C-alpha positions as CSV (number, residue, x, y, z in Angstrom):
1,X,5.6,17.5,3.0
2,X,2.4,16.0,1.7
3,X,2.0,12.4,1.8
4,X,-0.4,9.9,0.3
5,X,-2.1,6.8,1.6
6,X,-2.1,3.6,-0.3
7,X,-5.8,4.3,-1.1
8,X,-5.0,7.7,-2.4
9,X,-2.2,6.3,-4.6
10,X,-4.6,3.6,-6.0
11,X,-7.2,6.3,-6.7
12,X,-4.8,8.8,-8.2
13,X,-2.6,6.6,-10.2
14,X,-4.8,3.6,-10.9
15,X,-1.8,1.4,-9.7
16,X,-2.7,-2.0,-8.3
17,X,-1.9,-2.9,-4.6
18,X,0.2,-5.8,-5.9
19,X,2.3,-3.7,-8.1
20,X,3.0,-1.2,-5.2
21,X,3.9,-4.1,-2.8
22,X,6.4,-5.5,-5.3
23,X,8.2,-2.1,-5.4
24,X,8.1,-1.9,-1.6
25,X,9.4,-5.3,-1.2
26,X,12.2,-4.5,-3.6
27,X,13.1,-1.4,-1.9
28,X,12.5,0.9,-4.8
29,X,9.7,2.7,-3.0
30,X,10.2,3.1,0.8
31,X,7.0,4.6,2.3
32,X,6.8,5.6,6.0
33,X,4.3,4.0,8.4
34,X,1.6,6.0,9.9
35,X,0.4,5.6,13.5
36,X,-2.0,2.9,12.3
37,X,0.7,1.1,10.3
38,X,-0.9,2.4,7.1
39,X,1.5,3.1,4.3
40,X,2.4,7.0,3.7
41,X,4.0,7.8,0.2
42,X,6.1,10.8,-0.4
43,X,5.9,12.7,-3.7
44,X,9.0,10.8,-4.7
45,X,7.4,7.5,-3.9
46,X,4.4,8.6,-6.1
47,X,6.6,9.3,-9.0
48,X,8.1,5.8,-9.0
49,X,4.6,4.2,-8.5
50,X,3.3,6.1,-11.4
51,X,6.2,5.2,-13.5
52,X,5.8,1.5,-12.7
53,X,2.0,1.7,-13.5
54,X,2.6,3.2,-17.0
55,X,5.2,0.4,-17.8
56,X,2.9,-2.3,-16.4
57,X,0.1,-0.9,-18.6
58,X,2.4,-1.3,-21.6
59,X,2.7,-5.0,-20.8
60,X,6.3,-4.9,-19.5
61,X,6.8,-7.9,-17.1
62,X,6.7,-7.0,-13.5
63,X,10.2,-8.3,-12.7
64,X,11.6,-6.5,-15.6
65,X,10.0,-3.2,-14.2
66,X,11.6,-3.8,-10.8
67,X,15.0,-4.5,-12.2
68,X,14.8,-1.5,-14.4
69,X,13.7,0.9,-11.9
70,X,16.1,-0.3,-9.3
71,X,19.0,0.3,-11.7
72,X,17.6,3.7,-12.6
73,X,17.3,4.7,-9.0
74,X,20.8,3.4,-8.2
75,X,22.2,5.3,-11.1
76,X,21.0,8.6,-9.9
77,X,21.4,8.3,-6.2
78,X,18.9,9.0,-3.3
79,X,19.0,12.6,-3.7
80,X,18.4,13.0,-7.3
81,X,14.8,13.7,-8.5
82,X,13.4,12.1,-11.6
83,X,11.8,15.1,-13.0
84,X,12.3,15.3,-16.8
85,X,13.1,11.7,-17.2
86,X,11.2,9.9,-19.8
87,X,10.7,6.1,-19.3
88,X,9.4,4.1,-22.3
89,X,8.3,0.6,-23.2
90,X,10.2,-0.4,-26.3
91,X,9.1,-3.6,-27.3
92,X,9.4,-5.7,-23.9
93,X,12.2,-3.6,-22.8
94,X,12.5,-0.4,-20.7
95,X,14.3,2.6,-22.0
96,X,15.2,5.9,-20.6
97,X,15.7,9.3,-22.2
98,X,17.1,12.3,-20.6
99,X,18.4,15.3,-22.3
100,X,20.1,14.1,-25.4
101,X,21.0,10.6,-24.2
102,X,18.9,7.5,-24.4
103,X,19.8,4.1,-22.9
104,X,18.3,0.8,-22.0
105,X,17.4,0.8,-18.3
106,X,18.5,-2.7,-17.2
107,X,21.8,-2.8,-19.0
108,X,22.8,0.7,-19.2
109,X,23.6,0.4,-22.8
110,X,23.2,3.8,-24.9
111,X,20.7,3.7,-27.8
112,X,21.1,5.7,-30.9
113,X,17.4,5.8,-31.7
114,X,14.1,4.8,-30.0
115,X,12.8,3.9,-33.3
116,X,9.3,5.3,-34.8
117,X,7.4,7.1,-32.1
118,X,4.3,4.8,-32.4
119,X,6.6,1.8,-31.4
120,X,7.2,3.3,-27.9
121,X,4.9,4.0,-25.0
122,X,6.1,6.7,-22.8
123,X,5.8,7.1,-19.0
124,X,7.0,10.9,-18.4
125,X,7.9,11.7,-14.8
126,X,5.9,15.0,-14.2
127,X,4.3,16.9,-11.3
128,X,1.5,15.0,-9.6
129,X,-1.9,16.8,-8.7
130,X,-3.1,16.4,-5.1
131,X,-5.8,13.6,-4.5
132,X,-9.2,14.6,-5.3
133,X,-11.2,15.9,-2.3
134,X,-14.9,15.4,-2.9
135,X,-17.2,17.4,-0.6
136,X,-18.4,14.4,1.4
137,X,-14.7,13.4,1.9
138,X,-13.8,16.9,3.2
139,X,-16.6,16.8,5.8
140,X,-15.5,13.4,6.8
141,X,-11.8,14.5,7.0
142,X,-12.7,17.3,9.4
143,X,-14.4,14.9,11.8
144,X,-11.4,12.5,11.2
145,X,-9.1,15.1,12.5
146,X,-11.2,16.1,15.5
147,X,-11.3,12.4,16.4
148,X,-7.4,12.2,16.2
149,X,-7.1,15.2,18.5
150,X,-9.5,13.7,21.0
151,X,-7.8,10.4,21.0
152,X,-4.5,12.0,21.7
153,X,-6.0,13.2,24.8
154,X,-6.0,9.8,26.3
155,X,-8.9,7.4,27.6
156,X,-10.9,10.2,29.1
157,X,-11.7,11.5,25.6
158,X,-12.1,7.9,24.0
159,X,-15.9,8.1,23.8
160,X,-15.8,11.5,22.1
161,X,-13.2,10.2,19.8
162,X,-15.1,7.1,18.8
163,X,-18.2,9.3,18.2
164,X,-16.1,11.7,15.8
165,X,-14.7,8.7,14.0
166,X,-18.2,7.3,13.5
167,X,-19.3,10.7,12.2
168,X,-16.5,10.6,9.6
169,X,-17.5,7.1,8.4
170,X,-21.1,8.2,8.3
171,X,-20.2,11.2,6.1
172,X,-17.9,9.3,3.7
173,X,-18.4,5.3,4.1
174,X,-15.2,4.6,2.1
175,X,-12.9,6.4,4.6
176,X,-10.2,3.7,5.2
177,X,-8.3,5.6,7.7
178,X,-11.4,6.1,9.9
179,X,-12.1,2.5,10.1
180,X,-8.6,1.6,11.0
181,X,-8.2,4.3,13.7
182,X,-11.5,3.5,15.2
183,X,-11.0,-0.2,15.1
184,X,-7.6,0.1,16.9
185,X,-9.2,2.4,19.5
186,X,-11.9,-0.3,20.1
187,X,-9.3,-3.1,20.3
188,X,-7.3,-1.1,22.7
189,X,-10.2,-1.0,25.0
190,X,-10.7,-4.7,24.7
191,X,-13.9,-4.2,22.6
192,X,-12.9,-7.0,20.1
193,X,-16.4,-7.9,19.1
194,X,-17.2,-4.2,18.3
195,X,-14.1,-3.9,16.4
196,X,-14.7,-7.1,14.3
197,X,-18.3,-5.7,13.6
198,X,-16.8,-2.3,12.4
199,X,-14.3,-4.2,10.0
200,X,-17.1,-6.2,8.6
201,X,-19.0,-3.1,7.9
202,X,-15.9,-1.5,6.3
203,X,-15.6,-4.6,3.9
204,X,-19.0,-3.7,2.5
205,X,-17.4,-0.6,1.1
206,X,-13.8,-1.6,0.8
207,X,-13.9,-5.3,0.0
208,X,-10.5,-5.3,-1.6
209,X,-8.5,-3.6,1.2
210,X,-6.1,-6.2,2.5
211,X,-5.4,-4.1,5.7
212,X,-9.0,-4.3,6.7
213,X,-9.0,-8.1,6.3
214,X,-5.8,-8.1,8.4
215,X,-7.2,-6.0,11.0
216,X,-10.4,-8.0,11.3
217,X,-8.3,-11.0,11.7
218,X,-6.4,-9.4,14.6
219,X,-9.6,-8.5,16.2
220,X,-11.1,-12.1,15.8
221,X,-7.8,-13.5,17.2
222,X,-7.7,-11.3,20.2
223,X,-11.4,-12.1,20.8
224,X,-10.8,-15.8,21.0
225,X,-11.7,-16.9,17.5
226,X,-8.5,-18.4,16.1
227,X,-10.1,-20.3,13.1
228,X,-12.1,-17.2,11.8
229,X,-8.9,-15.0,12.4
230,X,-6.9,-17.5,10.3
231,X,-9.4,-17.2,7.4
232,X,-9.2,-13.6,7.8
233,X,-5.2,-13.7,7.5
234,X,-5.6,-15.9,4.4
235,X,-7.9,-13.6,2.6
236,X,-5.6,-10.7,3.3
237,X,-2.8,-12.8,1.7
238,X,-4.8,-13.6,-1.2
239,X,-5.3,-10.0,-1.8
240,X,-1.8,-8.9,-1.0
241,X,0.8,-11.9,-1.1
242,X,3.8,-9.8,0.1
243,X,2.0,-8.9,3.4
244,X,4.7,-10.2,5.7
245,X,2.7,-9.7,9.1
246,X,-0.1,-11.6,7.7
247,X,2.1,-14.6,6.8
248,X,3.6,-14.5,10.3
249,X,0.3,-14.4,12.2
250,X,-1.1,-17.1,9.9
251,X,1.9,-19.2,10.7
252,X,1.4,-18.6,14.4
253,X,-2.3,-19.8,14.3
254,X,-1.6,-22.8,12.1
255,X,1.0,-23.9,14.6
256,X,-1.4,-23.5,17.5
257,X,-4.1,-25.3,15.8
258,X,-1.7,-28.2,15.1
259,X,-1.3,-27.8,11.3
260,X,2.5,-28.0,10.8
261,X,2.5,-28.0,7.1
262,X,0.5,-24.6,7.1
263,X,2.8,-23.1,9.7
264,X,5.9,-24.0,7.9
265,X,4.7,-22.6,4.5
266,X,3.9,-19.5,6.0
267,X,6.8,-19.0,8.2
268,X,9.1,-19.7,5.2
269,X,7.2,-17.0,3.1
270,X,7.6,-14.5,6.0
271,X,11.3,-15.0,6.1
272,X,11.5,-14.6,2.3
273,X,9.8,-11.2,2.7
274,X,12.0,-9.8,5.5
275,X,14.5,-7.1,4.1
276,X,18.0,-8.3,4.1
277,X,20.6,-6.2,6.0
């Protein structure tokens, strides 16, 4: 089954990372985690993300979108696809049309008519194309897969894996996963300064990637630079306020640095973001 990274979802759908994070936090979208902790979205996840983005573009408040999609998802069950469903913004409400039935998404109330067509803005759930693969990205992807295969062989192939990851980045400087994998490889080898330098280079091409800021902070922390690491965690949180791990790590560092207020603030936010059983 094909999967999409956060970066591919943003490029393909135009959705903001903040909107995606809200859907993940609400349990509406449940991506898997890759080997490097990156989100991996299924086709079903992408359908929900695109629907949310279309509604947000129609000026529906984010909280209303989350409530409406949660109810729609619950009404259909986990195994039911959303193909053929039309989700529309009617004023500041979310309405659903399927077959001959029309209803308000949040309340479930049946509607007799959507009103004039120009008053509604529809987000139709339809098949999604695969992410675009420009030539440079395709070359980089080949180096990336080679690097992953070498890395799987263990420490003896680490140098060759590093070289292949760097070839992937040289071919396509915006290759997020190559930076993440190589950075983790360097950190595993205790090369924290090299990992930090790599992540700083990545930010020249991907300044808005919260995960790069997070991994840079981890490398700085492990390398013995807690104050710089704390600044990195804060930049990560500014980009993605629902990043629970960043709040937890920031709280620890505030505590270690003697700032009880900062520690409490981030610990409280971390607890709020934990999924409830």
